[in-house]
N, C-alpha and C positions, 0 to 999 in steps of 0.2 A: 629137705636134703640140707646137708653140711653145706655151709657156704663155699668152703674151698672145695668141695667136690662139685659145686655148680660151676664155680669158674673153672675148674679142670676139664670139666665136660664142655663147657663154651669153647675152651680154646681147642679142644679136640675135634668140634664141629669145624671150626674156622679151619683148621689144618685140612680137613677133608672137602671143604667147599672151596677153597683156594685153587686147588687142582693146577698148582704151578710151583716151580721153584723159585725162591727167594734167596737173595744175598743172605746168608747166615749171621752175618753182623748186623744187618738191618732188618732182618725177620722178627725178632722180639718187639720192636717199635712198631712195624705194621701191623702186627697180630693185635697189640694192646689198642691200638687207635681203632681196629676192625672190632674188638672185644666192646669198646666204648660207645660206638655209633652204630653197630650192625650194618655198617656200610663198606662194601668190599671194593667199592671203587678208589679207596685209599691205596690199595696195592698198587695201581697205577699213577695216581696223582703226588704220593708223597716222594720228594726228590731230596736226595743226600749229596752235599758236597763231598769230595774225597776224605775219607777218614771222619765224616761227621761224627758218627757214634763213638768211635775209638776217643775222638779229641773230648767228646762231652763227658765219657767215662772217666778219662783223665782228670779231667777239671774237677769233677763231682769229689773223685778220691783226694784230690788236692786241697779240699776244702771251699771250692766254689759256692757262691749263693747264687740264687735266682732271682731275677726281676721279672714280673708279670704285669700285664696291663689291666687286669682286672682282680678284684677281690674273690671272685668266684675261682678264677684260676689258681688264685693263691690257696684258696680253701681246698681244692681238690689234689693239690700236691702232696705227698708224704712228707711233712715236715719232720716227723720223729727221725726218718730214715736219713733224711738229709743232715739233720744236727748231728747223727753218728759220725758224719765225715767233716764235721765243724762249720757246715754251711747255713744259710737262713733263706728264708722267702720273704721279698719284699714288695710291696704294691704301693706306689705313691699317689695312685688316682684321687683318693679322698682327702690328701693332704690340704690343709687350708692354703699353705702358701703356693702349692701347685695350682689349686684352682683360682687363687687371685691373680697369680701372673698369667696364666690362660686368659682370664677375663680383660685384664689389661691390654695383652697383645693380640685379643681377637683370634687367639689359636686353640686348638684342643688341649684338654688336660693331659691326654695320652703323649703328645709332642713334648709337653713340658716335663712330664715325669721321665722320659728318657734323658732329658737335660739333666734332671736332678740325680738321676742314676749316674751319669757321667761323672759326676763328683765323688763317687764312692770308691772309685779304684780299679782295679783290672781284672779282679778274679770272679768274673759273673758271666752266667748264662742268662739269655734273654728269652722270655717265653711269652711270645705275642699272639694271643688267640681272639682279640676283639677288634682292636684298633689299626686300621691301614696308616692311619697319620703317625702313629708309634714306630712303624717299620720304616716308613718314609725319613722321619726325623734321625732314627736311629742309623740309617744308611749316611745321611748328610753328616752326622757327628763321627761316624768312621772315616769317612773321606776326609773331614777336617782334622783328623787326628787325635780327637778328643775323647775317643773311647774305642777299646779294643776288647769285643766280647770274645769269651772262650768258645761261645757256640750261640748261635741265633735259632730260635724255633720259630718260625714265621707262618702261622696258621690262621690269620684272621679271617672271620665270615663275612659274607654280605656282598654288596652290588656295587658301591661306588668306590672306584679305585682300589678295590681289594685284589684282584689278579694282577692289575699292573703293579702295586707297593710290592707284592711277593717277587715278581720278576726283576723290579727294582733292586730289592734288597739281594737276590741272587747273583747280581752283578758286583757286588761289592767284595773286597778281598776278606772274607770272613767265612768261618764253618757255619753251615746252616742245616737245617731240616725244615723243609718248606713243603706245604700242600698247595699245589698248584691249582689255579682256578678259583672259585667262589667259595667253596666248602672250607669247613674248619670250625673254630670255636674255642672257647675257654677250656670246655671239657677235652678237645683234641690236644691242646697244648700242656694241660695237666697229665693226660694219658702218656705223651712223649715223655716229658719230665719222670713220671713215675717207671716207664720202661728203663730208662736209664737207671734211675736209683736202684731197682729191683736187680737189675744185672751185676751192680757193684756190691751187693750183699754177700 
């Protein structure tokens, strides 16, 4: 089958099996995450702050760049589409200065990479799919007034401080899309980014 037809048919199946009405603005995001994971529970666990999708779309159209916490997440985001609006995708996890600073202080590279991102400016979306420590440090930087994300996509996966980090982020004064609980991942973070990007085209 033609790849486009496969994707189209997949979304038709998702629509049939959802069997519920979704917010029309949030629906493309939820459906793409389900398409990526084959997990319908995201229809219940994905949480959106007021106008989160609209603010994400506005940011992308205004040339915002995206910071991720994994190169896997970076690889999954449609960089060509983002570049069409003037944005880029950044991941600092493998940078030598980040690794050195993290080792010196005894903290995670994910936390230090958020600090490095704080020096880039204001026009950024953060897509966190792996490290709860990135979400925690991001919340601290927001509270300190050192960083003002246009949107935070908070979907790390795992068992240690994952659900708690997401709840902590949701208490911040920042637009967010969060997958509550333990589920998530870099593929989910990339899927949410792409759902927003494809709506901008």
